C-alpha positions as CSV (number, residue, x, y, z in Angstrom):
1,M,149.7,80.9,102.8
2,S,151.3,83.6,105.1
3,P,150.3,84.1,108.8
4,N,149.6,87.8,108.2
5,I,147.5,87.1,105.1
6,M,145.2,84.5,107.2
7,K,145.0,86.8,110.1
8,L,143.8,89.6,107.7
9,I,141.2,87.3,106.6
10,T,140.0,86.5,109.6
11,N,139.5,90.3,110.6
12,M,137.7,90.8,107.7
13,G,135.3,87.7,108.1
14,L,134.6,89.2,111.4
15,I,134.4,92.6,110.4
16,M,131.3,91.0,107.9
17,T,129.7,89.2,110.2
18,L,129.5,92.1,112.9
19,S,128.3,94.5,109.8
20,N,125.6,91.7,108.7
21,K,124.5,91.6,112.6
22,Y,124.2,95.4,113.1
23,K,122.2,95.3,109.8
24,E,119.8,92.9,111.3
25,I,119.4,94.4,114.5
26,D,119.1,98.0,112.6
27,S,116.6,96.4,110.4
28,S,114.7,95.1,113.7
29,R,114.7,98.8,115.1
30,E,113.7,100.3,112.1
31,S,110.7,98.0,111.8
32,I,109.9,99.0,115.7
33,R,110.2,102.6,114.5
34,D,107.5,101.8,111.8
35,K,105.1,100.5,114.5
36,M,105.9,103.3,116.6
37,I,104.6,106.2,114.0
38,I,101.7,104.0,113.1
39,I,100.7,104.1,116.8
40,N,101.5,107.7,116.8
41,I,99.2,108.7,114.1
42,K,96.3,106.5,116.0
43,R,96.7,108.1,119.3
44,L,96.7,111.3,117.3
45,F,93.3,110.9,116.2
46,Y,92.0,110.6,120.0
47,V,94.0,113.1,121.2
48,S,92.1,115.5,118.4
49,I,88.9,114.1,119.3
50,I,89.3,115.5,123.2
51,A,91.5,118.7,122.3
52,M,88.8,119.8,120.3
53,P,85.5,119.7,122.4
54,L,88.2,121.2,125.2
55,S,89.4,124.1,123.0
56,L,86.1,124.7,122.2
57,A,84.8,125.1,125.7
58,E,87.6,127.4,126.7
59,I,86.3,129.5,123.6
60,V,82.4,129.4,124.9
61,I,83.3,129.9,128.5
62,F,85.7,133.0,127.8
63,L,83.3,134.5,125.5
64,L,80.4,134.4,127.8
65,D,82.5,136.1,130.7
66,A,82.9,139.0,128.8
67,S,83.6,141.2,132.0
68,T,87.0,143.2,131.7
69,A,88.6,144.7,134.8
70,D,91.4,146.5,132.7
71,E,92.6,146.7,129.4
72,K,95.2,144.0,130.2
73,E,92.7,141.5,131.0
74,R,91.2,142.1,127.9
75,V,94.1,141.4,125.9
76,W,94.7,138.2,127.7
77,R,91.2,136.9,126.9
78,I,91.1,138.0,123.7
79,G,94.4,136.3,123.0
80,I,93.2,133.0,124.5
81,I,90.4,132.7,122.5
82,L,92.6,133.3,119.5
83,T,94.6,130.8,120.5
84,H,92.3,128.0,121.0
85,V,90.3,128.8,117.9
86,T,93.6,128.0,116.3
87,I,94.2,125.0,118.2
88,F,90.9,124.0,117.5
89,T,91.3,124.5,113.8
90,L,94.7,123.0,113.6
91,M,93.9,120.0,115.6
92,A,90.7,119.7,113.1
93,I,93.1,119.5,110.4
94,L,95.6,117.1,111.9
95,G,92.6,115.2,113.2
96,S,91.4,114.6,109.8
97,F,95.0,113.5,108.3
98,A,95.3,111.0,111.3
99,Y,91.7,109.5,110.7
100,W,92.8,109.2,106.9
101,L,96.3,107.8,108.0
102,K,95.7,105.4,110.4
103,R,94.2,102.8,108.3
104,E,97.6,102.2,106.6
105,K,99.4,99.5,107.3
106,R,102.8,100.9,106.4
107,P,104.4,104.4,107.7
108,N,105.0,106.9,105.0
109,L,106.5,110.0,104.9
110,M,103.1,112.0,105.4
111,M,102.7,110.2,108.6
112,N,106.4,111.5,109.7
113,V,105.1,115.1,109.1
114,I,101.9,114.9,110.8
115,Q,103.0,113.0,114.1
116,Y,105.7,115.9,114.6
117,S,103.4,118.7,113.5
118,A,101.3,117.5,116.2
119,I,103.7,117.6,118.8
120,I,104.9,121.2,118.0
121,V,101.7,122.7,117.6
122,I,101.0,121.3,120.9
123,L,103.6,122.6,122.8
124,L,103.4,126.1,120.8
125,A,100.0,126.2,122.1
126,G,101.4,125.4,125.7
127,I,104.1,128.5,125.3
128,I,101.6,130.4,123.7
129,T,99.1,129.8,126.4
130,V,101.6,130.6,129.3
131,T,103.0,133.6,127.5
132,I,99.4,135.4,127.4
133,D,98.7,134.2,131.1
134,Q,101.6,136.3,132.2
135,L,99.6,139.2,131.5
136,V,97.2,138.4,134.7
137,V,98.9,135.8,136.6
138,S,102.3,133.8,136.8
139,S,101.7,130.0,136.2
140,I,103.3,128.1,133.9
141,T,100.8,125.3,134.2
142,P,100.0,125.2,130.8
143,F,103.5,124.5,129.3
144,L,103.9,121.7,131.8
145,I,101.2,120.3,131.0
146,V,102.1,120.1,127.1
147,C,105.3,118.8,128.0
148,T,103.7,116.0,129.8
149,I,101.3,115.2,127.0
150,T,103.5,115.0,124.3
151,A,106.1,112.9,126.0
152,A,102.9,110.5,127.2
153,M,100.9,110.6,124.2
154,F,103.6,109.9,121.5
155,L,106.3,107.8,121.4
156,I,109.2,109.7,120.2
157,R,112.6,108.7,119.6
158,P,114.9,110.2,122.8
159,L,117.3,112.1,120.6
160,Y,114.2,113.8,118.7
161,A,112.5,114.2,121.8
162,A,115.4,115.9,123.2
163,I,115.8,118.0,120.5
164,I,112.0,119.3,120.2
165,N,111.8,119.5,123.9
166,I,115.3,121.9,124.0
167,G,114.0,123.8,120.8
168,S,110.7,124.4,122.7
169,Y,112.4,125.8,125.7
170,S,114.2,128.0,123.7
171,I,111.0,129.4,122.4
172,Y,109.5,129.6,125.8
173,Y,112.7,131.1,127.4
174,Y,112.2,134.2,124.9
175,A,108.6,134.2,124.9
176,L,108.0,134.6,128.7
177,S,110.2,138.0,128.6
178,L,107.4,139.5,126.2
179,T,104.7,139.7,128.9
180,Q,106.5,139.1,132.1
181,F,108.5,141.9,133.3
182,D,109.1,140.7,137.1
183,Q,112.3,139.4,137.1
184,A,112.1,137.6,139.8
185,L,108.9,135.5,138.5
186,L,110.5,135.6,134.9
187,L,113.4,133.7,136.5
188,S,111.3,131.7,138.6
189,N,109.1,130.6,135.4
190,R,112.1,130.1,133.1
191,V,113.6,127.9,136.1
192,N,110.1,125.6,136.5
193,G,109.9,125.6,132.5
194,L,113.6,123.7,132.5
195,F,111.7,121.4,134.9
196,A,108.9,120.7,132.8
197,V,111.1,120.3,129.8
198,G,113.3,117.6,131.8
199,I,110.3,115.7,132.7
200,G,109.4,115.6,129.0
201,I,112.7,114.5,128.1
202,C,112.7,111.8,130.5
203,L,109.3,110.6,130.4
204,S,109.8,110.4,126.6
205,Y,112.5,108.3,126.8
206,I,111.2,105.7,129.6
207,L,107.9,105.1,127.4
208,W,109.9,104.8,124.1
209,R,112.1,102.4,125.6
210,A,109.2,100.3,127.5
211,N,107.6,100.1,124.1
212,A,110.5,99.3,122.1
213,V,111.0,96.7,124.5
214,N,107.4,95.6,124.3
215,L,107.5,95.4,120.3
216,E,110.7,93.8,120.1
217,Q,109.4,90.8,122.3
218,R,106.5,90.6,120.3
219,E,108.4,90.3,116.9
220,F,110.7,87.8,118.8
221,I,107.7,85.5,119.6
222,A,106.0,86.4,116.3
223,R,109.3,84.9,114.6
224,Q,109.4,82.1,117.2
225,Q,105.9,81.2,116.1
226,K,106.6,81.3,112.6
227,E,109.9,79.1,113.0
228,L,107.9,76.8,114.7
229,E,105.0,76.4,112.0
230,E,107.5,76.0,109.6
231,K,109.2,73.1,111.1
232,N,105.7,71.7,112.0
233,K,105.4,71.6,108.3
234,Q,108.4,70.1,107.7
235,L,107.4,67.5,110.3
236,E,104.1,67.1,108.6
237,Q,106.2,66.6,105.5
238,L,108.1,63.9,106.9
239,A,105.2,62.1,108.7
240,F,102.4,62.1,105.9
241,F,104.5,62.8,102.7
242,D,106.5,60.7,100.2
243,P,109.9,62.5,99.9
244,L,110.4,61.5,96.4
245,T,107.3,62.3,94.5
246,G,105.5,64.2,96.8
247,L,102.4,61.8,97.3
248,F,101.1,61.1,100.7
249,N,102.7,57.7,102.3
250,R,101.8,54.9,103.5
251,R,101.4,56.2,107.1
252,Y,98.5,59.1,106.0
253,F,96.7,56.3,103.5
254,E,96.1,54.0,106.2
255,E,94.8,56.7,108.2
256,Q,92.7,57.7,105.5
257,L,91.5,54.6,104.9
258,R,90.3,54.0,108.4
259,S,88.4,56.9,108.6
260,E,86.8,56.1,105.2
261,I,85.7,52.6,106.7
262,S,84.3,54.1,109.7
263,R,82.2,56.7,107.1
264,M,81.1,53.8,105.7
265,R,79.7,52.1,108.5
266,R,77.8,55.1,109.6
267,Y,76.3,56.2,106.5
268,G,76.3,52.7,104.2
269,N,77.9,53.8,101.2
270,E,80.3,51.7,99.0
271,S,83.9,52.7,98.2
272,C,87.1,51.2,96.8
273,I,90.7,50.8,96.7
274,A,93.0,50.3,93.9
275,M,96.8,49.1,94.0
276,M,98.6,50.3,91.0
277,D,102.5,48.3,90.1
278,I,104.7,49.8,87.1
279,D,105.4,46.6,85.0
280,Y,109.0,45.4,84.7
281,F,110.0,48.2,86.6
282,K,113.4,46.8,88.0
283,N,114.6,46.8,84.2
284,V,114.3,50.3,84.0
285,N,116.5,50.6,86.9
286,D,118.8,48.2,85.5
287,N,119.1,49.9,81.9
288,Y,118.6,53.3,83.1
289,G,120.0,53.4,86.3
290,H,118.0,54.2,89.5
291,P,118.2,58.4,89.3
292,T,116.2,57.7,86.2
293,G,113.9,55.3,87.5
294,D,113.2,57.9,90.3
295,R,112.5,60.5,87.5
296,L,110.0,58.3,86.4
297,L,108.0,57.6,89.5
298,K,107.6,61.4,89.6
299,K,106.3,61.5,86.1
300,I,104.1,58.6,87.0
301,A,102.9,60.6,90.1
302,L,101.9,63.5,88.1
303,I,99.6,61.7,85.7
304,L,98.0,59.9,88.3
305,N,97.3,63.2,90.5
306,K,95.9,64.8,87.2
307,Q,93.4,61.7,86.4
308,L,91.9,61.4,90.5
309,R,89.4,63.8,92.3
310,D,89.8,65.9,95.0
311,T,88.6,63.5,97.0
312,D,90.4,60.6,95.9
313,V,93.5,59.5,98.1
314,L,96.7,58.6,96.4
315,S,99.7,57.5,98.0
316,R,103.0,56.0,97.0
317,W,102.8,52.3,98.6
318,G,106.6,52.0,98.4
319,G,108.8,51.2,95.6
320,E,107.1,51.4,92.2
321,E,103.9,50.5,93.9
322,F,100.9,53.2,94.6
323,I,97.7,52.8,96.1
324,M,94.8,54.9,95.6
325,L,91.4,55.3,97.6
326,F,87.9,56.0,96.0
327,P,85.5,57.0,98.7
328,N,81.8,57.1,97.7
329,T,82.6,55.0,94.5
330,S,81.1,51.5,93.0
331,L,83.7,48.9,91.9
332,V,82.2,49.2,88.5
333,T,83.1,53.2,88.3
334,A,86.6,52.4,90.1
335,K,87.5,49.8,87.5
336,I,86.5,52.3,85.1
337,V,88.9,55.2,86.6
338,T,91.7,52.7,86.6
339,E,91.2,51.3,83.3
340,R,91.4,54.9,81.8
341,I,94.9,55.7,84.1
342,R,96.0,52.2,82.8
343,R,95.4,53.6,78.8
344,I,97.2,56.7,79.2
345,I,100.1,55.4,81.1
346,A,100.5,52.7,78.3
347,N,99.9,55.3,75.6
348,E,102.5,57.6,76.9
349,L,105.9,58.0,75.7
350,F,108.3,59.2,78.8
351,I,111.3,61.3,77.9
352,V,113.6,61.2,81.1
353,E,117.1,62.5,80.5
354,E,116.7,62.4,76.7
355,R,115.8,58.8,77.0
356,N,112.4,57.3,75.2
357,I,110.8,55.1,78.1
358,H,107.4,53.2,77.2
359,I,106.1,51.2,80.4
360,T,103.0,49.7,81.4
361,A,101.0,49.4,84.8
362,S,99.1,46.5,86.5
363,F,96.2,47.4,88.7
364,G,94.2,45.5,91.3
365,V,90.9,47.2,92.6
366,A,88.9,45.9,95.6
367,L,85.4,46.8,97.5
368,L,86.1,47.9,101.0
369,M,84.2,45.8,103.0
370,S,83.0,47.5,106.4
371,D,81.0,44.7,107.8
372,I,84.1,42.3,108.7
373,K,86.0,42.7,111.9
374,D,89.9,43.1,110.4
375,T,88.5,45.4,107.6
376,F,91.7,47.4,106.9
377,E,93.9,44.1,106.5
378,Q,91.3,42.2,104.4
379,C,91.0,45.5,101.8
380,Y,94.9,45.6,101.5
381,M,94.9,41.7,101.4
382,D,91.9,42.1,98.3
383,A,93.4,45.0,96.4
384,D,96.7,43.1,96.6
385,Q,95.5,39.6,95.2
386,A,93.7,41.6,92.5
387,L,97.1,43.3,91.6
388,Y,98.5,39.5,91.8
389,N,96.3,38.5,89.3
390,A,96.7,40.8,87.0
391,K,100.2,40.3,87.1
392,Q,99.4,36.6,86.5
393,N,97.0,37.0,83.5
394,G,99.8,39.2,81.3
395,R,100.3,42.4,83.1
396,N,99.0,45.8,81.5
397,R,95.7,45.2,82.8
398,V,93.0,46.0,85.5
399,E,91.9,43.0,87.8
400,T,88.9,43.4,90.5
401,L,88.0,41.4,93.5
């Protein structure tokens, strides 16, 4: 292969790697944007709760103070009242939508429409109020307030924040000339309005960036915790489970057995253990191979699992040996259970890789003793001796001790 082709393949691989990395980053950013939309909807609900009583209070105050010095002031009062009536109505509608949408776990188109509608309504309310105020005063405080409120309360993407604020300034710039005819005051208010818009854009960027970093850190921590939980599960799988059959391993069984012995000493109940060994399993491995033997062990494990209670403990002891713990079970009952399992295995025709295999198993059942010192070792020795007796007496049988 020529060097140029090798270089081309290398560059294509690098491009694909960078593309996948960008998709991963963009996906993460999209997740963060989605979370911010949900935050905005929740904040809109609380903003509406605050804005509605304030607008209502403004309306009441202006209605109660009905004195008018001249026609211009009367128009100003009516304009302010109508503006707050409109604000009250729109915030009631938007707040209702926000209350309904804030329960959603994932953002949707309606949320996007509602959040930007709220921002636009608040900015327009400030522009209209300032425009009407120019009839009696030259202050632009309402416009400064709404620019700050929208930037502080809503998490807006910097580009969108710039577009919205520049658009609102364009409307503000033109609207002032409708009621402010003093050219010096008009120029001053337009310049000050530009300052208010600048504050809104900068504040939006700072808060967006701060919240984005915070959410990214939270997502990173969540991913780390998930990875840690998965690794802990893997370690638990290695520590307590047999990798071939999926049953508990010897270590786990020994811990459960010690716990059961402690419980027996406390409450005085009877419990039993049973050891099982597949008869002539070596012949299966020799005749069919170890992979076939492994698959057969898995099938045996499934049968044992189906026949035992949830409270019983089943473990692969090693090789073709299995061990069972029967809590709160008499020796007679344990023998009945193991005899049933023995018959099922003996009557089962195992089909492994299109091979018909017939096997049997021997069982040794022993009663747990809680009144001797080395209980664990003695229990194991008793069950092992019972299993040995089953082997000596012809296999495919259950013996007790």
